[in-house]
C-alpha positions in Angstrom: 25.9 109.3 116.7 24.9 111.8 114.1 21.2 112.1 113.4 19.6 111.1 110.1 17.0 113.8 110.3 17.3 117.3 109.0 15.1 120.2 110.1 14.4 123.0 107.7 13.8 126.7 108.3 10.2 127.5 109.4 9.5 129.3 106.1 10.4 126.4 103.8 7.1 125.5 102.3 5.2 123.9 99.4 4.0 126.9 97.4 2.0 124.8 95.0 1.8 121.2 93.8 0.2 119.1 91.0 -0.7 115.5 90.2 -1.2 114.1 86.7 -2.1 110.5 85.8 -3.4 108.1 83.2 -6.8 106.7 82.6 -6.7 103.8 85.1 -5.7 106.2 87.9 -8.5 108.6 87.0 -11.0 105.8 87.5 -9.6 105.1 91.0 -9.8 106.7 94.4 -7.2 109.3 93.5 -9.2 110.5 90.4 -10.9 113.5 92.0 -7.6 114.8 93.3 -5.8 115.0 90.0 -5.0 118.2 88.2 -5.0 116.5 84.8 -5.5 113.0 83.4 -5.0 111.5 80.0 -7.5 109.4 78.1 -5.0 106.7 77.1 -1.5 105.4 78.0 0.1 107.1 74.9 -1.2 110.6 76.0 -1.3 111.6 72.4 2.3 110.5 71.7 3.7 107.7 69.6 5.7 105.9 72.4 5.1 105.2 76.0 8.4 106.9 76.9 7.3 110.1 75.3 3.9 109.8 77.1 5.6 109.6 80.4 7.7 112.6 79.6 4.6 114.6 78.6 3.0 113.7 82.0 6.0 114.9 83.9 6.2 118.1 81.9 2.5 118.7 82.5 2.8 118.2 86.2 5.8 120.5 86.5 4.2 123.2 84.3 1.0 123.0 86.3 2.8 123.3 89.6 4.7 126.3 88.4 1.6 128.0 87.1 -0.3 127.4 90.3 2.6 128.8 92.3 2.3 132.1 90.5 6.0 132.1 89.7 7.7 132.5 86.4 10.2 129.9 85.1 12.9 132.5 85.4 12.2 132.7 89.2 12.9 129.0 89.7 16.5 128.4 90.6 16.7 124.6 90.1 14.7 121.7 88.8 15.2 118.3 90.6 13.6 115.3 89.0 13.8 111.6 88.7 12.1 108.5 87.2 12.6 104.8 86.7 14.0 104.6 83.2 17.7 104.0 82.3 19.7 107.2 82.6 16.7 109.1 83.9 15.6 110.0 80.4 12.1 111.2 81.4 13.6 113.7 83.8 16.5 114.9 81.6 14.4 115.2 78.5 11.8 117.2 80.3 14.5 119.4 81.7 15.7 120.2 78.2 12.2 121.5 77.4 11.9 123.4 80.7 15.2 125.3 80.4 15.8 125.6 84.2 19.1 124.5 85.8 18.7 120.8 86.4 19.8 118.2 88.9 18.8 114.6 88.0 18.2 112.3 91.0 17.6 108.6 91.3 16.2 106.8 94.3 13.8 104.5 92.4 10.3 104.8 93.9 11.8 106.9 96.8 12.6 109.7 94.4 9.5 111.8 95.3 10.7 112.4 98.9 14.4 112.4 97.9 13.8 115.3 95.4 11.6 117.0 98.1 14.4 116.7 100.6 17.1 118.1 98.3 14.8 120.9 97.0 14.0 121.9 100.6 17.6 121.8 101.6 18.6 124.2 98.8 15.8 126.6 99.6 16.2 126.4 103.4 20.0 127.1 103.1 19.4 130.0 100.7 21.1 128.6 97.7 18.0 129.1 95.6 14.8 131.1 96.2 12.6 128.5 94.6 13.0 124.9 93.5 10.6 122.8 91.5 10.7 119.0 92.0 9.0 116.3 89.9 8.9 112.5 89.5 7.1 110.1 87.2 6.5 106.5 86.3 4.5 104.7 83.6 3.1 101.2 83.8 4.2 100.3 80.3 7.7 101.8 80.3 8.5 100.2 83.7 7.2 96.8 82.7 9.2 96.9 79.5 12.4 97.8 81.2 12.2 95.7 84.4 10.2 92.7 83.5 8.5 91.8 80.2 6.9 93.9 77.5 3.2 94.2 78.2 2.4 92.6 74.8 4.0 89.4 76.2 1.1 88.9 78.6 3.2 87.2 81.3 1.4 86.1 84.4 2.1 87.6 87.8 1.7 86.5 91.3 -0.5 88.2 93.8 2.6 89.8 95.5 3.3 91.8 92.3 2.3 95.5 92.2 0.9 97.7 89.5 3.2 100.5 88.4 1.3 103.8 88.6 1.1 105.9 85.4 1.5 109.5 86.3 3.6 112.3 87.7 3.7 114.6 90.7 5.4 117.9 91.1 5.8 120.8 93.6 7.3 124.2 93.8 9.2 124.8 97.1 10.1 128.2 98.4 10.2 130.5 101.4 6.8 131.8 102.4 4.6 132.5 105.5 1.7 130.3 104.2 1.4 126.9 102.6 2.3 123.4 103.9 5.5 123.6 105.9 8.2 121.1 105.1 9.5 120.5 108.7 11.7 117.4 108.8 13.4 115.0 106.3 14.8 111.7 107.5 17.4 110.2 105.2 17.3 106.4 104.8 20.2 104.0 104.4 20.5 101.2 101.8 19.7 97.8 103.1 18.5 94.4 102.0 17.1 91.3 103.7 17.8 88.6 101.2 14.8 89.2 98.8 15.6 88.5 95.2 12.0 88.3 93.7 11.2 91.5 91.7 7.5 90.4 91.9 7.6 91.0 95.7 8.8 94.5 96.1 6.7 95.1 99.2 8.6 92.5 101.3 11.9 93.8 100.0 11.2 97.5 100.8 9.4 97.0 104.2 12.6 96.8 106.3 14.0 100.0 104.8 10.7 101.8 105.5 10.6 100.6 109.1 14.2 101.6 109.7 13.6 105.1 108.4 10.4 105.6 110.4 12.1 104.4 113.6 15.0 106.7 113.0 12.6 109.6 112.5 10.9 109.0 115.8 14.2 108.6 117.6 15.7 111.7 116.1 12.7 114.0 116.6 11.3 112.6 119.8 8.0 112.3 118.1 5.7 109.2 118.2 3.1 107.9 115.8 0.4 109.8 117.7 2.0 113.1 116.8 0.9 112.6 113.2 -2.6 112.6 111.8 -1.5 110.4 108.9 1.7 108.4 108.2 2.0 106.9 104.7 4.6 104.7 103.1 5.1 105.0 99.4 4.3 101.7 97.8 4.6 98.7 100.2 1.0 97.8 99.4 -0.9 94.8 100.9 2.2 92.6 101.3 4.9 95.0 102.6 2.8 97.3 104.7 1.9 94.8 107.5 5.5 93.7 107.6 6.6 97.3 108.2 4.0 97.7 110.9 5.3 94.6 112.7 8.9 95.7 112.4 8.1 99.1 113.9 6.0 97.5 116.6 9.0 95.4 117.6 10.9 98.6 118.2 8.2 99.8 120.6 6.0 102.0 118.4 2.3 101.4 117.9 1.5 102.9 114.5 -2.2 102.9 115.1 -5.0 103.5 112.5 -3.3 106.5 111.0 -0.7 104.3 109.3 -1.4 103.7 105.6 0.2 103.3 102.2 0.0 105.4 99.1 -0.1 102.2 96.9 -3.5 101.4 98.6 -4.9 105.0 98.2 -4.9 105.1 94.4 -7.1 102.3 92.9 -10.5 101.0 93.8 -10.8 97.5 95.1 -12.4 96.3 91.9 -9.4 97.3 89.8 -7.0 94.5 89.2 -3.7 95.9 90.6 -2.5 92.8 92.4 -1.0 93.9 95.8 -1.5 97.6 95.0 0.2 100.5 93.3 4.0 101.2 93.0 6.4 103.4 91.0 7.7 106.9 91.5 4.2 108.3 90.8 2.6 106.2 93.6 3.7 108.4 96.5 4.0 111.5 94.2 0.4 111.7 93.0 -1.0 110.9 96.5 1.2 113.4 98.3 1.1 116.2 95.7 -2.5 115.6 94.8 -4.6 114.4 97.6 -2.5 115.1 100.7 -1.5 118.6 100.0 -5.1 119.5 99.2 -6.3 117.9 102.5 -3.4 119.5 104.5 -4.2 122.9 103.1 -7.9 122.5 103.9 -7.1 121.6 107.5 -8.2 118.0 107.5 -4.6 117.1 108.6 -2.2 119.1 110.7 0.8 116.9 110.5 1.6 114.1 108.0 4.7 112.0 107.4 5.4 110.5 104.0 7.9 107.7 103.7 8.7 107.0 100.0 10.3 103.6 99.5 12.6 102.5 96.7 14.0 99.2 95.4 17.4 99.9 93.9 17.6 97.0 91.6 18.3 97.0 87.9 17.6 94.5 85.2 21.2 93.5 85.2 21.5 93.0 89.0 18.2 90.9 89.0 19.4 88.8 86.1 22.7 88.2 87.9 20.9 86.9 91.0 21.6 89.8 93.3 19.5 90.5 96.3 17.3 93.7 96.0 18.8 96.6 98.0 16.2 99.1 99.2 15.9 102.6 100.7 13.3 104.9 102.2 13.2 108.7 102.8 10.7 110.4 105.0 9.4 114.0 104.9 7.0 115.6 107.4 4.6 118.2 106.2 2.6 120.5 108.5 -0.2 122.9 108.4 0.8 125.5 111.1 -1.8 128.1 110.0 -4.4 129.2 112.6 -7.8 127.7 112.2 -10.4 130.0 110.6 
């Protein structure tokens, strides 16, 4: 059987990354790791959609600036978001003026774009790729559930869509976090229909990808200093842990979730954070900083996505989900 895991060339690395977010995220755990934050959800624009676009553009521009590269040196821009027709990504691409490939994997888009960008760089099709994803609490709520002005009540299994964007420049270099493996997930569902319980819906896909990663690479949980899912939060994360345990892997204390690493406990976010920006701002904000400083040597990020649409939900369809995993490594000698 063909493996689901790809291994990239040793010089495929994150040259620079950036994390941008809104006011609520700035007040949370992630606040000190952000490159930029906005004072309000409109980010100085007249619509939430334009605000999300501004956040994505800011993250991408910041990552490119930090990399020391010029826009003309970037061969491709890969980006995705949660809005219909990927309008945040495509409109930001128009402003950027770099060859563009729009991608969609719902909240798994952060690691999907990282996988594709790394593949293009590793294979030599481009010298540098910039990847970016975004989400916005108000744009996502308006599209998938109810306008925020409606004030609809939510159960405790619901999650809070993260307002923000993450971006990274990938290229070939001798230094910087190495992108070692990517494990490609498969679409699966387990009978969940409730859009207010995304954690339960996505947990099986996350577990399946993690198990595939271990089988393909021969690694075990103890080989990683940190393993994080994208946005399973308090409901889905323990389900994933149990499913992986049934396959014979003890995930240990290093197993966490990005949706639980953004907000403080006193912030009302129900089960925790979600959205494309959940894994993106944690990975390309906090984790890249800590990996570079040597706190971690090997981390595995599994971004999870629920591939529903308003139409499929309204027609009573089950929620299909997917998860993609990427391993990042600090292989630099200790100083």
